[in-house]
C-alpha positions as CSV (number, residue, x, y, z in Angstrom):
1,M,92.2,96.2,94.9
2,H,95.2,98.2,93.7
3,F,97.7,100.3,95.4
4,I,100.5,101.8,94.9
5,I,102.9,102.3,98.2
6,T,105.2,105.5,98.7
7,T,108.7,105.5,99.1
8,H,108.2,106.8,102.4
9,A,105.5,104.5,103.5
10,R,107.5,101.4,102.3
11,Q,110.6,102.7,104.8
12,R,108.0,102.4,107.2
13,M,106.7,99.1,106.6
14,V,110.4,97.4,106.6
15,E,111.3,99.2,110.3
16,R,107.5,98.1,111.3
17,R,107.5,95.1,110.1
18,I,104.5,95.1,108.0
19,S,103.6,93.3,105.0
20,E,101.7,94.1,101.5
21,V,99.6,91.2,102.6
22,E,98.6,92.7,105.2
23,V,98.1,96.5,103.3
24,A,96.6,94.6,100.9
25,I,93.8,92.8,103.7
26,T,93.6,96.1,105.6
27,L,92.7,97.4,102.0
28,R,89.6,94.8,101.3
29,S,88.3,95.0,104.9
30,Y,89.1,97.7,107.2
31,D,87.4,98.0,110.2
32,L,87.2,102.0,110.5
33,A,87.8,104.5,107.8
34,T,88.4,108.4,109.5
35,E,88.6,110.9,106.8
36,L,91.0,114.0,107.9
37,A,92.4,117.0,106.7
38,N,94.8,117.5,103.6
39,Y,92.9,114.7,101.6
40,T,93.2,111.7,103.5
41,T,92.0,108.9,104.8
42,R,93.1,106.6,107.9
43,L,91.9,103.2,107.7
44,S,92.3,100.6,111.0
45,K,92.0,97.0,110.5
46,D,92.7,94.9,113.8
47,F,94.6,92.0,112.8
48,S,94.9,90.8,116.6
49,R,93.5,91.3,120.1
50,K,96.8,93.3,120.9
51,L,97.6,95.3,117.4
52,A,95.5,97.0,114.8
53,L,97.1,98.1,111.8
54,L,96.7,101.9,110.4
55,L,97.0,102.5,107.0
56,W,97.3,106.9,105.9
57,V,95.9,106.8,102.0
58,V,95.2,110.0,99.4
59,G,91.7,110.8,99.3
60,Y,88.5,110.7,100.5
61,R,86.1,107.4,100.4
62,P,84.7,106.0,98.3
63,L,88.7,105.4,97.7
64,S,89.8,105.3,93.9
65,E,92.4,102.8,92.6
66,P,94.9,103.0,92.7
67,V,95.2,103.4,95.9
68,I,98.1,105.9,97.2
69,I,99.4,104.5,100.7
70,K,101.3,107.3,102.3
71,T,102.3,105.8,105.1
72,A,101.7,102.5,107.8
73,A,101.9,101.9,111.2
74,W,100.6,99.5,114.0
75,K,98.5,100.3,116.6
76,E,98.8,98.9,120.6
77,L,95.0,98.6,121.1
78,L,93.3,99.9,124.6
79,H,91.7,96.9,125.6
80,V,94.6,94.9,125.9
81,Q,95.4,97.7,129.0
82,S,92.0,97.0,130.6
83,G,93.2,94.2,132.5
84,Y,95.8,96.1,134.5
85,Q,93.0,98.7,134.9
86,N,90.6,96.2,136.1
87,R,93.4,94.9,138.9
88,R,93.9,98.0,140.2
89,R,90.4,99.0,140.8
90,R,90.1,96.0,143.4
């Protein structure tokens, strides 16, 4: 899939250590897509048990090429904290 990374998104990728390969993987096989306001879709892809990559892209599904990446971020997955919550209940 062809994509364009905006200047803002590229800056955030550098700050957050997100590679273009990870962006391409997310675009090709995202786990969740959420349509937001302002003609934006947020794509999410779990990369480990702890982290998911979030991409905010221009448009709604089906996405047309080239996909324009508005920004990107890692998100800590909630089930990582479940061990702490389970220990607390004992």
